[in-house]
C-alpha positions in Angstrom: 5.1 -93.7 -67.4 5.4 -95.2 -70.9 6.4 -98.6 -69.3 3.4 -98.5 -67.0 1.0 -97.8 -69.9 2.6 -100.6 -72.0 2.2 -103.0 -69.1 -1.6 -102.6 -69.3 -1.4 -103.9 -72.8 -1.2 -107.4 -71.4 -4.9 -107.1 -70.4 -5.9 -106.8 -74.0 -3.1 -108.3 -76.1 -1.5 -111.0 -74.0 0.7 -113.7 -75.6 -0.8 -116.2 -73.2 -3.7 -116.5 -70.8 -4.3 -118.9 -67.9 -7.8 -119.2 -66.4 -7.5 -120.4 -62.8 -10.8 -121.9 -62.0 -11.7 -122.9 -65.5 -14.6 -125.4 -65.2 -16.3 -128.2 -67.1 -19.7 -127.2 -65.5 -21.7 -124.9 -67.7 -23.3 -123.0 -64.9 -19.9 -122.0 -63.4 -18.3 -118.6 -64.1 -15.0 -120.3 -64.8 -16.7 -122.3 -67.6 -18.3 -119.3 -69.3 -15.0 -117.3 -69.2 -12.9 -120.2 -70.6 -15.6 -120.9 -73.2 -15.5 -117.3 -74.4 -11.8 -117.4 -74.8 -11.7 -120.9 -76.3 -14.3 -120.0 -79.0 -12.4 -116.9 -79.9 -9.3 -118.9 -80.1 -10.9 -121.5 -82.4 -12.3 -118.6 -84.6 -8.8 -117.3 -85.0 -9.6 -114.0 -83.3 -7.7 -114.7 -80.1 -4.0 -115.3 -80.8 -2.9 -116.0 -77.2 -2.0 -119.4 -75.9 -4.7 -120.6 -73.6 -4.3 -122.7 -70.5 -7.2 -123.9 -68.2 -6.1 -124.5 -64.6 -8.2 -126.7 -62.3 -6.9 -129.6 -60.1 -10.1 -131.5 -60.6 -10.1 -131.7 -64.4 -7.8 -133.1 -67.0 -9.4 -131.5 -70.0 -11.7 -128.4 -70.4 -13.4 -127.9 -73.7 -10.7 -129.9 -75.5 -7.7 -128.1 -73.9 -5.3 -129.9 -71.6 -6.0 -128.7 -68.0 -3.3 -128.1 -65.4 -3.6 -128.7 -61.6 -1.9 -125.4 -60.8 -0.5 -122.3 -62.4 3.0 -123.6 -61.6 2.4 -126.6 -63.8 1.6 -124.6 -66.9 4.4 -125.4 -69.3 4.9 -122.0 -71.0 5.1 -118.4 -69.9 1.8 -116.6 -68.8 1.2 -113.0 -69.6 -2.4 -112.7 -68.2 -3.9 -114.7 -65.3 -7.7 -114.7 -64.9 -8.7 -115.9 -61.4 -12.2 -117.3 -60.8 -11.9 -119.1 -57.4 -13.0 -118.4 -53.8 -11.4 -115.3 -52.4 -9.4 -117.1 -49.7 -7.3 -119.0 -52.2 -6.5 -116.0 -54.4 -3.2 -115.0 -52.6 -1.7 -118.4 -53.2 -2.5 -118.1 -56.9 -1.1 -114.6 -56.9 2.2 -116.0 -55.6 2.2 -118.6 -58.4 1.5 -115.9 -60.9 4.5 -113.9 -59.6 6.7 -117.0 -60.1 5.5 -117.3 -63.7 6.4 -113.6 -64.2 2.9 -112.7 -65.2 2.4 -109.1 -66.3 -1.3 -108.8 -65.5 -4.0 -110.4 -63.3 -7.8 -110.1 -63.5 -9.5 -111.2 -60.2 -13.1 -112.0 -61.0 -13.7 -113.4 -57.5 -15.6 -111.4 -54.9 -15.4 -111.5 -51.1 -12.8 -108.8 -50.6 -13.0 -105.2 -49.5 -16.6 -104.9 -50.7 -17.7 -107.2 -47.9 -15.3 -105.7 -45.3 -12.5 -108.2 -46.0 -9.9 -105.5 -46.5 -6.9 -107.4 -45.1 -7.2 -110.1 -47.8 -7.5 -107.4 -50.5 -4.4 -105.6 -49.1 -2.5 -108.9 -49.2 -3.3 -109.4 -52.8 -2.2 -105.8 -53.6 1.0 -106.3 -51.8 1.9 -109.5 -53.7 1.1 -107.8 -57.0 3.1 -104.7 -56.2 6.2 -106.7 -55.1 6.1 -108.8 -58.3 5.4 -105.8 -60.6 2.0 -107.3 -61.7 -0.9 -105.1 -62.5 -4.3 -106.2 -61.0 -7.8 -105.5 -62.3 -10.5 -106.1 -59.7 -11.3 -108.0 -57.5 -15.1 -108.3 -57.8 -15.2 -107.4 -61.5 -16.0 -108.7 -65.0 -12.6 -107.9 -66.3 -12.2 -106.9 -70.0 -13.7 -107.4 -73.4 -11.8 -106.5 -76.5 -13.6 -107.3 -79.8 -10.4 -106.7 -81.8 -8.2 -109.3 -79.9 -10.8 -111.7 -78.6 -9.9 -111.3 -74.9 -13.3 -111.8 -73.2 -13.4 -112.5 -69.4 -17.1 -111.7 -69.0 -18.6 -114.6 -67.0 -22.0 -113.7 -68.5 -23.1 -116.1 -71.3 -24.1 -114.6 -74.7 -27.2 -116.7 -74.9 -29.6 -118.3 -72.4 -31.9 -121.3 -73.0 -35.5 -120.8 -71.7 -37.3 -123.7 -70.0 -39.3 -124.0 -73.2 -36.1 -124.9 -75.0 -35.9 -121.6 -76.9 -32.5 -119.8 -77.0 -32.3 -116.1 -76.7 -29.4 -113.6 -76.8 -28.8 -112.5 -73.2 -25.5 -110.7 -72.9 -24.4 -109.8 -76.5 -20.9 -108.5 -77.3 -21.0 -105.3 -79.3 -19.4 -105.1 -82.8 -15.9 -103.7 -83.1 -15.9 -99.9 -83.1 -14.4 -96.8 -81.6 -16.0 -96.3 -78.2 -14.2 -97.4 -75.1 -16.3 -98.1 -72.0 -14.9 -98.1 -68.4 -17.3 -99.2 -65.6 -17.0 -99.6 -61.8 -20.2 -101.7 -62.0 -20.1 -105.0 -63.7 -23.9 -105.3 -63.9 -24.3 -101.8 -65.4 -21.4 -102.7 -67.8 -23.2 -105.8 -69.0 -26.5 -103.9 -69.5 -24.6 -101.1 -71.3 -23.0 -103.7 -73.7 -26.5 -105.0 -74.4 -27.6 -101.5 -75.2 -24.6 -100.8 -77.4 -25.3 -103.9 -79.4 -28.9 -103.1 -79.9 -28.1 -99.5 -81.1 -25.2 -100.7 -83.2 -22.7 -98.5 -81.3 -19.3 -100.2 -81.9 -16.9 -100.9 -79.0 -13.1 -100.6 -78.8 -12.6 -101.9 -75.3 -14.7 -102.6 -72.2 -13.1 -102.6 -68.7 -14.9 -103.5 -65.5 -12.9 -102.3 -62.4 -14.8 -103.8 -59.4 -13.0 -102.8 -56.2 -10.1 -101.1 -58.1 -7.4 -102.4 -55.7 -4.7 -101.5 -58.3 -5.7 -100.5 -61.9 -8.2 -97.6 -62.0 -9.8 -95.2 -64.4 -6.8 -92.9 -64.6 -4.5 -95.8 -65.6 -6.9 -96.9 -68.3 -7.6 -93.4 -69.6 -3.8 -93.0 -70.2 -3.7 -96.3 -72.0 -6.7 -95.4 -74.1 -5.2 -92.1 -75.1 -2.7 -94.1 -77.1 -5.2 -96.7 -78.4 -5.7 -96.5 -82.1 -9.2 -98.0 -82.0 -10.5 -95.6 -79.3 -12.0 -92.2 -80.3 -14.4 -91.6 -77.4 -14.2 -92.8 -73.8 -17.3 -93.5 -71.7 -16.9 -93.9 -68.0 -19.4 -95.0 -65.3 -18.2 -93.9 -61.8 -19.5 -94.5 -58.3 -16.5 -92.9 -56.6 -12.9 -91.7 -57.2 -10.0 -92.8 -55.0 -7.4 -90.2 -56.2 -9.3 -87.2 -57.3 -6.3 -85.0 -58.1 -4.7 -87.6 -60.3 -8.0 -88.3 -62.1 -8.4 -84.6 -62.9 -4.8 -84.3 -64.1 -5.1 -87.4 -66.3 -8.6 -86.6 -67.6 -7.5 -83.1 -68.6 -4.5 -84.5 -70.5 -6.5 -87.2 -72.2 -9.5 -84.9 -73.0 -7.2 -82.7 -75.1 -7.0 -85.7 -77.5 -10.2 -87.7 -77.0 -13.6 -86.8 -75.5 -14.5 -88.3 -72.1 -18.1 -88.7 -71.0 -18.9 -89.6 -67.3 -22.0 -91.0 -65.8 -21.5 -90.5 -62.0 -24.0 -92.2 -59.7 -24.4 -91.7 -56.0 -25.6 -88.1 -56.5 -27.9 -88.3 -53.5 -27.0 -89.3 -49.9 -29.0 -92.5 -50.3 -27.2 -93.3 -53.6 -23.8 -92.6 -52.1 -24.6 -95.0 -49.2 -25.6 -97.7 -51.8 -22.4 -97.1 -53.7 -20.3 -97.7 -50.6 -22.0 -101.1 -50.0 -21.6 -102.0 -53.6 -17.8 -101.8 -54.2 -16.6 -100.6 -50.7 -16.0 -97.1 -51.9 -17.1 -93.6 -50.8 -19.0 -91.6 -53.4 -18.3 -88.1 -52.1 -20.1 -84.8 -52.5 -21.8 -84.5 -55.9 -21.1 -80.7 -56.3 -17.4 -81.4 -56.0 -17.6 -83.9 -58.9 -19.6 -81.4 -61.0 -17.0 -78.7 -60.6 -14.1 -81.1 -61.1 -15.5 -82.6 -64.3 -16.1 -79.1 -65.7 -12.6 -78.1 -64.9 -10.8 -81.0 -66.5 -13.0 -81.3 -69.6 -15.1 -84.4 -68.7 -18.6 -84.1 -70.0 -21.0 -85.2 -67.3 -24.4 -86.7 -68.1 -27.3 -87.7 -65.8 -28.7 -90.9 -67.2 -27.9 -93.9 -69.4 -29.6 -92.5 -72.5 -27.6 -89.3 -72.3 -24.5 -91.3 -71.7 -24.7 -93.0 -75.1 -26.3 -90.1 -76.9 -23.3 -87.9 -76.0 -20.9 -90.7 -77.0 -22.5 -91.2 -80.3 -22.5 -87.5 -81.1 -18.8 -87.0 -80.2 -17.8 -90.1 -82.1 -19.5 -89.0 -85.4 -19.2 -85.2 -85.4 -16.6 -82.5 -84.8 -16.8 -80.3 -81.6 -18.7 -77.1 -82.0 -16.7 -73.8 -82.0 -19.4 -71.9 -80.2 -22.9 -72.2 -78.6 -25.1 -70.9 -81.4 -27.4 -73.5 -82.8 -29.8 -73.4 -85.7 -32.7 -75.8 -86.1 -34.3 -76.8 -89.4 -37.5 -78.7 -89.2 -40.7 -79.6 -91.0 -42.7 -79.8 -87.8 -43.4 -76.6 -85.8 -44.1 -78.2 -82.4 -41.1 -80.5 -82.2 -39.0 -77.6 -83.5 -40.1 -75.4 -80.5 -39.4 -78.4 -78.2 -35.8 -78.5 -79.6 -35.4 -74.8 -79.0 -36.5 -75.2 -75.3 -34.2 -78.2 -74.8 -31.2 -76.3 -76.2 -31.8 -73.2 -74.1 -32.3 -75.2 -71.0 -28.8 -76.7 -71.5 -27.2 -73.3 -71.9 -27.1 -73.2 -75.6 -28.2 -70.3 -77.8 -30.8 -70.5 -80.5 -30.4 -66.9 -81.8 -32.2 -65.0 -84.5 -30.5 -65.6 -87.8 -28.5 -62.8 -89.3 -30.1 -60.5 -91.8 -27.8 -61.8 -94.5 -28.9 -65.4 -93.8 -32.6 -64.3 -93.7 -32.1 -62.6 -97.1 -30.8 -65.8 -98.6 -33.8 -67.7 -97.2 -36.2 -65.0 -98.6 -34.6 -65.5 -102.0 -35.4 -69.2 -101.8 -39.0 -68.3 -101.2 -39.0 -65.9 -104.2 -37.5 -68.6 -106.4 -40.2 -71.1 -105.2 -37.6 -73.4 -103.6 -39.2 -73.3 -100.2 -42.9 -72.5 -99.4 -44.0 -68.9 -99.1 -45.5 -69.7 -95.7 -42.2 -71.2 -94.3 -40.9 -69.6 -91.1 -37.4 -68.3 -91.6 -36.5 -67.4 -88.1 -34.8 -70.0 -85.9 -36.1 -72.6 -86.0 -36.5 -72.6 -89.7 -39.9 -74.4 -90.3 -40.3 -75.7 -93.8 -43.8 -77.0 -92.8 -45.5 -80.1 -93.9 -44.8 -79.2 -97.5 -41.1 -79.9 -97.0 -39.1 -81.8 -99.6 -35.6 -83.2 -99.7 -34.5 -80.3 -101.9 -35.9 -77.8 -99.3 -33.8 -79.3 -96.5 -30.8 -79.3 -98.7 -31.1 -75.6 -99.7 -31.9 -74.4 -96.2 -29.0 -76.4 -94.6 -26.5 -75.1 -97.2 -27.4 -71.5 -96.3 -27.3 -72.1 -92.5 -23.9 -73.9 -92.6 -22.5 -70.9 -94.4 -23.5 -68.5 -91.6 -20.4 -67.8 -89.5 -22.5 -67.0 -86.5 -24.0 -70.5 -86.4 -21.9 -73.2 -84.8 -24.1 -76.3 -85.0 -27.3 -77.4 -86.6 -30.1 -79.8 -85.6 -32.0 -81.3 -88.5 -35.5 -82.4 -87.7 -36.9 -83.9 -90.9 -39.9 -85.9 -89.5 -40.6 -88.5 -92.1 -44.4 -88.3 -91.8 -44.9 -85.4 -94.2 -45.9 -86.7 -97.7 -43.4 -85.0 -100.0 -40.3 -85.8 -98.0 -38.4 -88.6 -99.6 -35.7 -90.6 -97.8 -33.0 -89.2 -100.1 -33.0 -86.1 -98.0 -30.6 -87.9 -95.7 -28.1 -88.3 -98.5 -28.4 -84.7 -99.5 -27.9 -83.5 -95.9 -25.0 -85.9 -95.4 -23.2 -84.6 -98.5 -23.3 -81.0 -97.2 -22.3 -82.0 -93.7 -19.3 -83.9 -95.0 -18.0 -80.7 -96.6 -18.6 -78.6 -93.5 -16.6 -78.2 -90.3 -19.7 -77.7 -88.1 -21.5 -80.4 -86.1 -24.9 -81.5 -87.3 -27.2 -83.9 -85.5 -30.5 -85.3 -86.7 -33.9 -86.2 -85.2 -36.8 -88.2 -86.4 -39.6 -89.0 -84.0 -41.2 -92.4 -84.1 -40.7 -96.1 -83.5 -42.1 -97.6 -86.6 -40.2 -98.9 -89.7 -39.7 -95.6 -91.5 -38.4 -93.6 -88.4 -35.9 -96.4 -87.6 -34.8 -96.6 -91.2 -34.2 -92.8 -91.4 -32.2 -92.7 -88.1 -30.1 -95.7 -89.1 -29.4 -94.2 -92.5 -28.2 -91.0 -90.8 -26.0 -93.0 -88.5 -24.4 -95.0 -91.3 -23.6 -91.7 -93.1 -21.9 -90.3 -90.0 -24.6 -88.0 -88.7 -25.8 -89.0 -85.2 -29.6 -89.4 -85.2 -32.0 -89.4 -82.3 -35.6 -90.1 -81.6 -36.6 -87.0 -79.6 -35.8 -83.3 -79.5 -34.4 -83.7 -76.0 -31.9 -86.4 -77.2 -30.8 -84.2 -80.1 -30.3 -81.2 -77.9 -28.3 -83.3 -75.4 -26.1 -84.5 -78.2 -25.5 -80.9 -79.4 -24.8 -79.8 -75.8 -22.0 -82.5 -75.6 -20.5 -81.2 -78.8 -20.6 -77.6 -77.6 -19.2 -78.4 -74.2 -16.3 -80.4 -75.6 -15.6 -77.5 -78.1 -15.5 -75.0 -75.2 -12.9 -77.1 -73.4 -10.7 -77.5 -76.4 -10.9 -73.8 -77.1 -10.0 -73.1 -73.5 -7.0 -75.4 -73.8 -5.9 -73.8 -77.0 -6.5 -77.0 -79.0 -9.3 -75.6 -81.0 -9.2 -72.2 -82.7 
């Protein structure tokens, strides 16, 4: 098993890369991929030796080009194939002769269009030679730490007006790994991660999954020092039993969040035509994910909200959530959203209420503040009031997590309330998530400040409740497994 996991390292940390189908034409996938790698090599990020392979070119972007893989002078760890499907088996045989460890087949035209015999031939060659294969019909991998980037989608596009716009950005280095069966969704998600400043550890696009699949990569990521959270987009599963066994083992160490499409019969039919796979019955996935500790989400926003929360905060040791707000309506919305997700928003203990009443008596929170749950500090709220209320709630042993809803609109609430909250959260062992509603400068500033200080912040009560649900769900799994006391 250890040897198999280590072999996957060649996808991310190869000593040498050959791109078969590297092109001089800017509109070709082979050009974009080789350009990505060449630029990372020139920046000093990519350490691997780099070899373009194309019988019709002598040079590509300043690199000597070779007519075939056999003519490459040095050893090749990773082979990236970007040529018509019918020629892929011959290149695979050449890769075997070069003792390549890993192959990424970007090319389409295999099982997803009914050409299963060609795909089986490719698998057979790889198996006989001991090479691992990613794809075909995929984007491959992107690793911001090593500079391996096989995405054939250019970072920028030039409009007909001559203006250049960022089109497919690469996220900054971070701690979230993203596995995707869909290349298009993967690209869109990378765009989203960049815009929300959610850092990436590794991105993997599987395509048809003729060899390497999610289970393989999860085992690898379990050992990856840069990965703290695993996001996984699925359309189907080939070996359900293995995936459950692997997911349960990995989830004991790192949270896994799954977005499973093909929930309806029409969606399942579309999934089959997309990557040649069968989506299966949705209820089975629901039960399987719950059993093996995978947190299932329903849409892309929940996907990243859950990932952000689990990256920044510890799992909750129970389902009891307290809400502290300066806005009654949004506070009630947060209560509803929590309860609808199976969380508890209980009455606070008499001891905690007594402490809050003392704050009223001392003039530290308004006499008209509501001290139930939610705690509504009203439009008179200040940074000091949030700090005092949160300190008391975090000390309540019956409360397992807190949602802070300091809407910035109230006049006396200064931005330093974020710092005060963050200081208390840092000393606690309970998860806290924040919410500030709005899309103008102040709302964005507050949310980003929370994020920078390690408290995940969201723009709606629904998002905040979803994040807390993920933290509670993961905590339940860890407690069931005996990992969390």
